[in-house]
N, C-alpha and C positions, 0 to 999 in steps of 0.2 A: 480547914484542911479537908482534902479530897478523900474519897473512899480509897484511892490508890495509896495516898499517903498513910492511911490508917493501917492498911494492909501491910505496907512495907515497914512501918514502925513495929507493928506486931511480929513480923518476921525477925526483925533485928533484935527485939527483946527477947524472943524465944531462943535464938541462936547464940546470943552473946551476953544476955543478961545486962544490957546497957542501962544503968540506973542513974548515971550522972547527968542531971539536968543542965541545960544551958546556963542558966542563971547561976548555977553552983560552980561554974568554972571560974577561978581567980582571973582578974583582969590582966595579970602578968604572965599568964600560961596559955598555952594552945595545944590542941590535939589534932593530929593528922591520921587519916585512914588510908592505908596502903591497900593495893589490890593483890599483891603477891607477898608471902611471907619470907623475910629475910632469914637465912639458915645459919649464918655465922658472922661473928664480928671481927675475924681474922682478916685483915685486908689483903692478904696475899694467898688466901686458901683456894679461891676459885673464881672463875669468870662467871658472875652471877649478879645480874644487874640490881635486883631488889636488895641484895646484901651490900653491893657497893654504894647504892644511893644512901642506905643508913649509915655505913662507915663513913661516907664522905662528910657527915655532920663533924667528926671527931678528927679525922685524918684528912690531909691535903696532898695533891699532886703538885709536880713542878709547873705544869702547864694545865690550863683549864679551858672549858668551852663556855662561850657566852650563850645566853638563851637561844640565840638565832644562829649558833653554829660557828662562830669565829673563834679562832685560837688566841687565848689570852694568856699573859704571864700570871704566875701565882707565886709559888716559892721560888721559882726562877725569873728573875728579873728581866733577863735577855738571853738570846741563844743565837748561834751562828754555826754554818758548817765550817769544818776545818779547812785550812788553805788546800791541803792535799786532796780534799774531797773524800776522805776515808773516815767520815765521823762528824760529830757535832760537839761543840762546846757550850756549856750552860753556865750562866753566873747566877748565884743565888742572891736573894734580896737579903741585905744585912740586917733588916728589921724582923725577919721571920723567927719566931720563937715557938718551942714546944710549950705545952701547957705547964710544965715543971719549971719554966723560966729559962731553959738551956737554949742556946741558938741552934737553928737548923743549919747543918753543915753539909759539905759534899761527901763527907764520910758516912753521914746518915743516909743519904740518898744511895750510896754504893752499897751499903749494908742492906738496905730495903731491896734494891734490885737483886742482889744475890739470893735473898731469902725468897723473893717472888719466883725466881728462876729454879729453885732447888727444894722448895717445900714439898715434902713427900705426901702421898695418898690424896692429892687433890682430884676430885671427880671431873673438874674441867679447869686445867692449869692455865695460868696467865702466860706461859711461854711463847705462844704465838706473837704476842705484842713485842717481844724483845729479842726474837731469834736472830736478827742481824747484828746484834752487839757482839763484837769479837773481844773487846777488852774494855774495862772500866779504869779510869785514871783519875785519882784524886789530886789534882794540881795543888790546890790549897783549900782552906777552910770554905771558900765561897766559889770554887771553880771545879767543874766536873767535865771531863772528857769522855765521851763514848765513841770507841773506835769500831769501825766496820770494815769489811773486806774491800768495799768500794763505796761510791755514792749511795746514800739511802735517804732520799728526800723526804719521805714521810716519817722518819724516825721521831721527830718532835711530837707528831700527833699520838704516837704510842705512849708517849710519857704522861699523857692524861690519865692513863689507867694504873699507874704506879703511885700508890698512896704511902707516904714516907713515915716511917717510924723511927725513934731513936736508935742509933746504933746498939746501944746497950740492951735493947729489947728484941734485937733481931733473932736472937736464939730462943726467944720465948715460943712455947707451943701454942697452938690454936686454943687450947682450953684457958690459957692465960689472958687471951684477948676476949674470949667469951665471957669469962667471969669478971672482966673489968680490970684485973691487976696489971695488965700490959696495955691497956687501952688509953695510952698517952699519945696524943697527936699535937698537931698545930692548929687545928680547926677551931670554929666558932663555939663549939659545944663540947662539955665534958659528959663522959658516960656515967649515968647513976645506976643503971640496971639494964641488962639485956636479957631477953627471953627467947632463945631460938624458935623460930616458926610463929612468933607472936608479936615481937616489937621491942621497944625500948623506952626508957625514960631519960632525958637528957636535961642538962642545965646549962645555961649560956655562961661562957667563959669571960668574966669581965676584963680579963687581962689579954684578950685576943689581940694579935699583933697588927691587924688590919685597921684602916681608917675607921673612926667612930661612926661614920655614916653608914658603913656596911655592917655594924653590929646587929645582932638579933633584936628584933622588936618585942620578944619574949624572954622572961627569965627562965621559964620551964617549958619543955617541949615534950608532949607524949606522942609517940609513934607507934600506931596499932595496926597489925594486919587484919584486914576484914575482907576475906577472900570472896565471900558471896556478894554478887552485885547488889541484890536488893538490900541486904543488911548495911552495905556501905552507903548507900543512897539515904536509907532511913536514918543512919547515925547522923548524916549531914543535916537532914531535915529536922530531926530533933534536937540539934545543937550539940550533940555529944562530941562532934569533931568539927573543927572549923574549916577544913579543907579534905577533899578527897581526890584521888587520882583515878585513871581508867574509868571514867564515867560510862556506863553502858550505853552504846549507841540508841537503844530503844527509849532511853530515859532522857535523851538530849532535849527533845522538843517540850517535854513536861517541865524540865528544869529551867528552860529558856523562858517559859511563860510565867514563872514565879517571880515575885518582886522582892523575895527575901534570899535570893540565890544568884550568884554571878558565875559565868563559865569563862574559861580561857582555853584556848586550844592552838596547836601547832603541828603541821605535817610532821610525820616521822619517817626516817630512813630505815626503820626496823623492818627487815624482810620476814614475811610469815611464809613458811614453805613446807613441802613434804619431802622428808628424807627416806630414801629406800635403800633396803639392803641388797648390794649387788655382788655379794660374794658367791661363790659357786655352790656352797652348802645351802640347802633349802631351808629357809627360816622356819622356826617354830610356829605351827599352826597354819602353814601354807599347804592347801590340799587342792587336788583337782575336784571337779563337781562330784565325782562318784566316791569321794572320800579317800582316795589314795594319794600318797605323796608323789609329786612329779619326779622323773629322773633327775632333772637339774632345776636350779632356782630359775623361774621365768623372769624374775626381776633383774637377773644378770643380762638379759637381752635388751639392748637399747630400744628395740622396736617396741616392746611391752612398756617400757617407760614412757616412750613418747605417746603410746595409746592411752596411758593413764593420764598424762598431761592434757591430751585433747579431749578426754571425757569430761574435764572439769570446766563448768560454766563460771568463769571468773567474774563475769558481769552480775550473775545472780549472787555470788558470794558478797560482792560489794553492796549491791542494792537490797538484797533481802536479809542477809546474815548481819551485815554491818551497817545497815540502815543509811548507806551513803557515806559513812565515816572512814573511808579508806579508798585506795586507788589499785586497780588491778595492775599486775605486772608480769612480764616475761623475762625479766632480768633480775640482777641483784639489787641494783640501786634505783631510787625514784628518778623520775624524768628530770627534776630540777638539779640533779647532781652533775658535777663536771665530767664524770666518766660515763654518765648514761648514754646508751646508743639510741640515737633518735630513729633509727631504722629498725628497732627491735620491739614490735608491739606485743601486747599479751597474746598468747595463743588463742585463736578462735575455737569455739566449741565445735567439734566435728565427731559426732559418734560413729558415723558411717566409716571414716578413716581409721578411728580408733578400733572398731571391730575388724577392719581389714588388716591392720598391723597385727592385732592379736592373732588372727588366723595364720598370717604369714609366719608368726613366731612359733607356731605349732600348739597354740592354746585357743582354738576357735570357740570353745564353750567357756572360756575364761577359768577362774579358779577362785578359791576362798583363801582369806588371809586376815591378819590382825592389823588394824589401823590404830595406833595408839597415840596418846598425847596427855599433856597436862590440862587439868581443869581450872587451875588457878594461877596460870602464868601469863597468858596473853588474853587480849580483849576477845570475848566470845570464842575462846579456844575450843571448848566443848561443842558449841554449836557449829563451828567451822567443820570439825571433825565429822559430825552426823551429816552435814550436808555434802562433803565430799564423798562419804561413804554411799549415800543416795545416788549422786551422779555416777559413780563407778558401776553400781548394780545395773544401770541401764546399758552398759556394754558388756555385761556378764561377769564382773569382778565383784564378788560379795565380801565386803570388808566388815569384820566383826570390830566395832568400835570399843576400845578400851581406854577409859579416862581415869586418871589417878592424880593425887597432889603431886605438885612440882617436885617436893622432896623425894618422893618416890619414883618419879618418872626420870629426872635427870641422870642419876648414876645408871640406871638401866639403858637409857639412850646412849650415853657415851660408851657404854660397854657393848653396844651393838646387839642389844637383845630384841629389837623390834624389826619386823619385815618392812614396815612403813610406819612413820611417825610424823605428826606436826611438830614443828620446831620454828625457831626465830633467831635472827641475828642482828645485832645492831652495830653499825660503824658510822663515825661522824665526819670522816675527813672529806667525804665526797667521791672517794676513790674506793675500789672494791678490794684493796690489799688484804684487810682482815678477813673478809668474807671468803676470799679464795684461799688464802693460807691456812684458815682455820677449818673451813667447811669442805673444801674440795681438793686441796693439795694431798698428794699421797702421805700417808701417816709416816712421820719421821720424828721420833721422839727426841733424838739428838739435836735436831734443828727446830723443835718446837712447831712442827707442821702436822696438820691433819688432826688436831685434837678434838675437833668437832665433826669429824669425819667417820662415824662409826660403820658406814655402810660398805666400805671397802673399795670405793672408786679410786682408781689410781691411773694417771695418764702421764707418762714422761713428757709429751708434748705440753701439757699444761704446766707441769712443773718447770719446764724450761722457759716458758712465756713468763710465769711469775718471776723467775730469777732475773730475767732480762728487764722486766717492768720495774722491779723494786730497786735496781741500780741505775735506772735512766733518769737523769736529772731534768731534762726538759719536759715540760708539761704536755705538749702536743704529742710528741712521739710516744711518751708514757700512756697517755689515754688511748692511743691506738693499740698499743699492746694490750691494755686492759679489756678493751672491747673485743679483740681477737680472742683473748682467753675465755671470756664470758660466753662468746658464741660457741667456742669448742665445747665448754664443760656443760653449759646450761641448754644449748640449743641442739648441737650435733648429738651430744652424748646423753642429754637429759639426765644428768647425774644427780639433779634434784628438781623439784617441780616448784618453781616460784608461784605464789598465789597472789599476794597483795602487800602494799605497805599501808599502814594505818594512820590514824590521826590521835595525837595525844590530847586528851581533854581532861581538864581539872574543873571542879566545881567547889565554890567557897561560899561562906555566909556572906550576905550583902554587907558592905562596909569594909571588906578586906579585899586584897589584891595579890595575885600571884602571877608572875611572868611566865607565860607558856613557853616551854623549853623544847627544842627540837630533839634533845636527847632524852627526854621523858622523865628526867630525874625530878623528884620531889623533895625539896630541900627547905628546912625549916627557917633558913636565913631569907628566903625569898618571900615568905608569908608576911604581909605587912598591912596595917590599917591603909585603906584606899585613901588617895589624895581627894581633897574637897573638890567638888566639880566647879 
């Protein structure tokens, strides 16, 4: 063991009291180390990827994503657009069963959809994914129709986000899911215990309705949140966990050189970006260099937002902060997406132009403000915040970095409490519909739009483009509308500042295999003994 290994193991022991030796783990059990803590086991409470990944062990959606991003049947055996073009019809698999033995019916899906659309007090509701559904029709036990105002070609992709619960449990509160009394799904695992912010203990369901070849390789699964990078890596090296996600970029080369660890990686469409408060009111903590508040919010001026973008060296973020495990971007989607604009490269660093724009906007000496973000949600999130702050300082904008646990950051972010904040969004369809409707569309609670747009950006022109695109069935004309929308919001208005798309990296003990997933989910069913060479 190297000096680095000893040091990391010491940190893990001090922080988490990891006392379970690898040899003490039963052969029929496995433990997984998560990077971000799940906060709820209620599958409809919020849009929160770490919680969704854990819930996905117990609950299932109608449709699923393959590791490489292809849309697959799951609870729904097949689906097709309605003849009139005003919605979709889904046919459920007759073999699908909940863990109590009852069949999964169209009524269960309808009740789950209603719950997801109406559950109160969500910090980040699921409504953006279902905003185009006008009516839900239960045709029979196996047939569900989702009606829309017109063609909605991407509606099936939204159904990957809806985890289905029995209709009789659709009235249960969040607490009942968290304590396990309502945690009855159709998935491969049963919930034994959930601890918000820490993880869960799961047991394999021997009666899972899927083919035997897909059943878990383990009878028991422990899922533990280990937000500190060093502790997570140390837990793997010590054998306390079999698999970890979000391998820190700085540790990739070290782990690759070891003969007792294997890595798996996949490019991610998750956008890491800076959100800016563009409302007229001056954000808390934003001051001019002399300590006085400005007459109006400088972030409401698109010239200031463009200046902040031009002051960011995205190449340095990728090369130095992310150690090459990311790609710089100037748009919402990565370059290999169907909607990506090949003529929209990442903005080049241009401090002189940034200073000129700031002067033109009336703040030639810059200003001071808070730059906030989570410290346990995205890969190297705290390091990215510090790097951006240093880059802004070189054009006169002094950012006070405030990092906090994701559980504290997220509700404050969606409430618009920060002048500037690091954030992220993940969509898997290859099209920017969810990015635009959640992060950039004008806030409209009735339509489920703008739920992740706390900065007050509103553009009737963008809203109209989104409306046209979501109802355009042909791929080529729809992509043209999406690209037009992205250029308007991201380039012309600089409504948010795209930084990068990352790489999902897992590390596991040698002798095990995990399929690298584009969606970044860490699922116990995917962890299996490696095939013999």
